[in-house]
N, C-alpha and C positions, 0 to 999 in steps of 0.2 A: 504494500500500500504506500510505502514511503521509502525514500532513499536514505533517510536518517537511520542511524544505528540505534534502535529503540532500547530503552530500559524496559524490561517486560512489565514491571509494576506500573510505570508511568503510561505505557501504551495501553494497558488494561484500563487504567483510570480514564484516559481520554476516550476510549471506546464506550465505557460505561456512562460517561458524561453525555456523549452524543445520544445514546439511547435513552437516557433519563429525560432529556429534552423532548425527544421524539414521543416517548410514552406519556409524558406529563400533559402535553397539549394536543398534539396532532392525533394521538390515539383517541382521546376523548372527543375531539371534533369529528372524527370519523364514526365513532360509535353513536354519539348523540345526534349529529346532524347528517350522518352518512355522506360526509364530504367527498370521499373517494369515489362514490357512485354518481356524483353530480355530472350532468351532461351540459353544463353551461359552457359556451364557447366564446362569447363576446368578452374581449379583454377587460373592459371597464366593469362589466357585471361580475366577473370573477373576483376582482379586488374588492368591489363594494360588498358583495355577499360575504366574503371572507372577513371583512371588517365587522359587519353586523353579527356574524356568528361568534366572533371572539368577544364582542361587546356583550352579547346576550349570555355567553358562557360565563363571563366574569360576573355579571349580575346574578346569575343563578348560583355561582359558587359562594357569593357573599350573603345570599339570602338564607336565613335560618327559618324556613317555613314549614318544617316538619316532614317533608317528603324525603325518603332515604337516599335517593340517587338523583343525579342531575337530569337524567333522562325522564324520570318520573316527575320532577319539578316542572320541566318543560311541557310535558303532556298535560299536567294539571293546569298549568298556566294557559294552555291553549283552550281548555274547556271552561274555565271559571274566571269571570271578569275580576272578582274580588281578589282571588289568589294572584292573578296576573298583576294587579295593581300593587300587591304586597311585594312581589318579586322585583318589579321595575322601580317602585318608588319607596321601598323600605317599610 
């Protein structure tokens, strides 16, 4: 992967850091929003929806509204106006 002579511990650390970032946000975006299955092809739309998905994900993470998972919080927010207001406005 690299022309550097790696120290095995530090190489393992860098690999774990990369996957920690991948798993912490991108995995959640794919599971909750099915981002990898998106068929959007317009360049501006891709960035705009990615921005809104991350914004909504951060709101859901900060909300302590009783639902056990972020996916369940989003489902409940899509069904119930009062719950959606609690998620978005605190």
